N, C-alpha and C positions, 0 to 999 in steps of 0.2 A: 647282468641285465640282458634280456633277449631283444632281438630287433623288433619283435612285435609290441614291445612296450615303449618304443621310442616314437615321439610325435615330432614330425619335421614340418616346419612352416616359417612364416615370418612373424616376428614380434612387432606389435604396434601398441600405441597408447591412445585412448580416446581423448581428444582435446575439447570437443564440444558436440552437442546433439542439437538437431533442428528443433524449432519451437513445437512442432507436432510430434516429435519423438520418432519420426520415421527414418531419419537418416543420422548416422554417426560419422563424425570426421576424425581422421587419424593422423598421427605422426609416426613415420617408420624409423627404424634404427639407422638406416642409410641416409637420412635427411629428407627423403621424399615424404609427401603427404598424400592422403586419399580419403575415400569414404566408402561406406557400405550401407545398404538399406536393411532395416530391421522391422520385424512385424509388430513388436511391442517395445516398451521401454526396458529392454534387456540390459543396456549398457549406459553408464554415466561417465561424465568427464573424470579422467584420472584412472579409469579401468585399464588394465593391461590385457591384451588379447592375443591369441595365436591364430593366425590366418593360414589355413592349409587347404590343399586340394587345388584343382584347376578350375578356372572360370568356365562356365557360369555356376558351377557346382561347389564353390568354395565354402568352407566351413569356418565359422568364427567362434572361438571358445575363450571364455575368461580364464586367465591363469593368475597365479599369485603375483602380487604387486612387486615382490622382491626380484621377480624375473626382469624387471625394468627399474633399476634403482633410480630414485629421483636425484638428478644431478643438481648439486647446490652451487650458487653463484652469489656474488656480492653486488649490492646496489644501494641507492638512496631512495627512501620512501618519499614519494611526491603527493600521493593522494591515499587516504585511508577511509573506507566506507565500511558499513557493517558486514557487507557480503564480499567485497573485493578490495584489494589494495593495488595501487599502481606504483611500480618501482622503476626508477631509471638505472639501467645496468648496461655497461659497454656501449653507451651512446644511443640506446633505444629503450622504449618503454615496454614493460612486461606486467601483465595483470595476473595476480595470484589470488587464491582465496584468503579471506581474512580469518585468522585464528583467534579464538577468545582466550586461549591459555598462554599466549605470549604478549606482553605489554610493550608496545612500541608506538612511535608517533612520526609525523611528517618531519623530514629533515634528518632522521636517524639513518646511520649506515648499518645495514642489516645483511645477514646471511639468509638466503631463501631458496626455495625450489618451486618449480612450476605447479607441483601437485601439493606439496606440503605447506606451501606458503612461507611466511617468515618463521625461521627456526630460532634465531637469537639476534640480539643487538650487538654489533661490534663496536659502535661508537655513537655517542649522542650527537656528534657533529657530522655533517655531510663530508664524505670523502672527496678529495680534489683529484681530478684526473691529471692535472698538471701542478706540481709543487712550485708555486712562484717564489722568488727570492723574498725573504722576510725583510721588511724595512723597519728596523727598530732603532733604539737610541744609539746602539753601537755603530750602525751604518751612518746615521746622521753625524756622529762625532768624528767620522773620518774626514768630514768637510770643515771641521772647526780646527783652526790653527792653534797648536798648543804653545806653551811657554817653556819648551824644553831647551831652547837655545841658551847658551851661556851668557850671551850679551843681547840686550834689548835694542832694537833699532831706534835711532833718533833722527831728527832732522839734520843733524850734523853729517849723517851718512849719505844724504842725498845731495849730490853736487849739481850746481847750475839751476837753471829754470826757476829763478827766485820768484818771479811773478806768478808762475804756475803754482808753486808751493803756497804762496800767500793766499791765492784764490781758493785753492783746495782746503786750506785750514779754515778759511772763512765760511765755506759752504758746508763743510763736513765736521771738522773738529769742534768749532764753536757751537753749532746746534746740538751736538751730542753732549758737550759739557755744560751748556747753559740752556738746556731744554726747557726747564721750568720757567725761567725768566721770559723766554720767547713765548711760551704758552700763555703766560700772564698778560703779555702785550696783546696777544690774539693773533700773532703772525702765523701764516700758513706753514705747516711743517714741510721741511725739505725731505722728500721721500727718496729721490733718486738723482744721482749725478753721473753723467756719461763722460768718461775719459777717452779722448780720440787722439790719434797720432800715429806715426810710423812705429813698427815693432822695435823694441829695445830702448824706448825713450823713458822708461822708468815708471810706467803707469801702475804696474802691480806693486813695485817697491814703495811708491808713495802711499798707496792704499794701506799697505802693511804698517808703515811708519805711523800714519794717522790713527790707525786702530790701536797701536801700541801706546802712543802718547795720550790718547783719549781714554785709555783703560777700557777699551771696548772689545768684546768677543768678535773674532774675525772668522767668518765663514767664506771659504774660497771655493768657487765652483768653476772648473775649467770646462768650457762648452760641451764637448762630447761626453764628459763623465756623467752628465745628467740623464742621458738617453738610455732606456732599457728596451729590450726586444719584446718585453711583455706589455700587453695593453694596459694603460692606466698606471704603470709603475713609475714612470717619469714624473707624472703629475703628483703622485702621492709623495714621492721623495721631495719634490719642491715644497709641498705643503708642510711636511715634517721639518724641513730646514727653516722655513719661515716661522713656524710655531716655536722651534727651539730658540731662534733669535729673539722672538718676542718675549720669551721668559728670562732673557738676560737684562742686567741693569742698563747696559748699552751694547749695541751690536752693529756690526757692518757686514752685509752680505755682498761679496765681491764676485761678479761674473767676469771671468776672462774669456776673450773671444765670444762676446755676447752675440755677434752676428751669426755664429754657428748654431746658436740656440733659438734666436728670435729673428729669423730672416723674414722677408716679405711673405705674407700669406697670399698666394695666388693659386691658380688652377694647377700649376706645376709643382707646388710645394708638397712635401710628404705629409701624410695625414698625422703622423706622430708629431711632427714639427708644429703643425697647426694647433694641436691640442696643448703642447707645451707653452706656446705663445699665449694662448687663451688663458691657461692656468696662471702664468706669470702676471698677466694684466689683472686678473681677478685678485691675486694676492696683493699686488701693489695698491689696487683700489680699496682693498679691505683693511689697510693699515689703520690701526686705532690712532686717532690724533694725540692720544696721551702716551703713546708708545715711544720708544727711543731707538728705532732701527733705521738705518740709512742703507739704501742699495747703491752700490757703485758698480758700473759696468764699463768694461774696457773694449775697444775695438779699433782696428786701423781701417775699417770699412764701414763708416757710419751710414753710407748711402744704401747699404744692404739691410738695414734694420727695418722691421715693420714700423710703419708710420705711427701706429697706435701707441707705441712705446714712448714716443716723443711728445705726447700730449701733456698738458698741465696735470700735476699730481703724480707723474711717473718719472721718466728720465728727461725732465724738461730743462735741467741745468747741464751745461756742457763746458768742459775744460779741455782746451787743445794743448797737446804736448808736441812742441816743434822739435826739430833736430837742434842740438846745442850749438850755440854760437862759439866763437873762439874763446871768449871770456868764460862761458859755461864749461867748455871742454877742459880748460886749465883747472877750473874748480873741481870738476869730476875726477881728473887725474890725481890731483892732490889729495882729495878726500878718500878716493878708493885705495890710496897707498897708506892710509893712516894705520891700518891694522896689520901691515906687512913689515917685515924686517928688511930695511933697505940701507944701503950705504949712501948717505947724502954727500953732496947735493946731486940731484937727478935733473935732467934737462926737460922739465915739464913744458916750458914755453916752446921748446924746439918741437916736441911731439904734438902739442896743441895746435901749432901753426900749420902742421902737415896732415891734419885729420879733419879737414872741412867735409861736411856731409856724413860724418860718423855718428852712430847712435851711442847712447850711454853704455849699452851692453857691449858694443864693439870696443869701446875705450877700456871697459873693465877687463875684456878678454886679453888685452896687452899684458896685464899683470899675471894672468894665468900662464901665458906663454913665457913670460920672463921668469916666473918661478920654476918652470920646467927646465929652462936653460941653466939656472943657477944650481939646481939640484944635480942635473946631469954633469956639471963641472965641479961637483962636490964643494959648493960654496954654501954657507949658512946664511947668506943675506943676498939680496938682489943688487947687483952692481950695474953701473951705467951700461956696459955691453949687453947685459941681460935685458935691460929695459929697452934699448934700441933694437935688439934682436927680437924681442916680443912684438914691438911695433911693426917691424918688417914682415914678421910671419903673418900677422893679422891682415896687413895691407895686401899681401899675396893672396890670402884667402878671399878677400873682398873682390880682387880682380878676377879670380877663378869663378865666382858666382855672379859676376856681371855688374858689379858696382862701378860707377865712373871713377877714373883716377882722382886722387886727392890733389888739392892745389899745392904746388911746390912753393917753398918760401925759405927765407933765411932764418937761422936760429935767432931767437930774441936775446 
């Protein structure tokens, strides 16, 4: 090839022509754009041209379209007309000619080019720029407590607080088991019960026991677990859990740390939190009176709850869980030792008298520490010294985290 046969210039593609045909607009390979005047309708959109020479004597010649390959891209069809199609691609809208030889419709994910138009359909469904986590039955079932434990909890496992237990059974277990009789009387269904009290007083354990004894499905939601970083996902998960519970013969939906989910809605509240509270209120209001679902929520900060949750038909029943009395503490210590191998007799009265202000969880922690001491000394059962040693360890831990000293007293 000789130098005389080589044409040097800039490649461009005609993007549109003015209404009177006198001006053609161009896109250049380097990303710039421009225009040139023409005497007649020499060029049409899509034509590839070579611009050579110096201004004002530049020459524009049509060249083969293959000199400028049509770059294909992927998008979702938004509008389809007889002459043009609008496609959303990479966050912006692109208009391409409509082709009669390719069948596609609005909402399809397609491969297209600026000149060729739609080349083929990639999917009947629109592509998602962000793949949101899928909320399916498997995700919902993670919140449903299974029956995999070897031993089912009973009320004999719950020590102390007899009045609390009696009231909880009356408000929750009885309506679940005798739902039809109450409906026949015409009584208003109990939709929600709020458990309040210091941490470790047995709120979650009692809810689980009631579900087990009433043969009810138990959905447990720990406050922060319900929140998703994706818009609308938290509300959808709540809806799916309530729908699943409604499909059960009996069900309890238990919210632990409800204050972290449904705090006061004010100007300072996070938008996601406001939406979750609104969804929870809607779901509770939408309970079918013929359904058999009770919502239990637990918190040690009832004053932080959104006031709308405490209105009639929602969490309008409250049961307070106080710290256990001396009699309660003795009952808790005895019952929590039932499933342990111990060397009797053990000084339960001695420990109960010295644990004023302790929660049920702290009393149960004594047995954990006692078990560790027994194993460390290669004993196959908990001895008195292990029991006392466990009590002393938990007492030291309480002092480290700022609890007031327990009352001293003599052994019973």
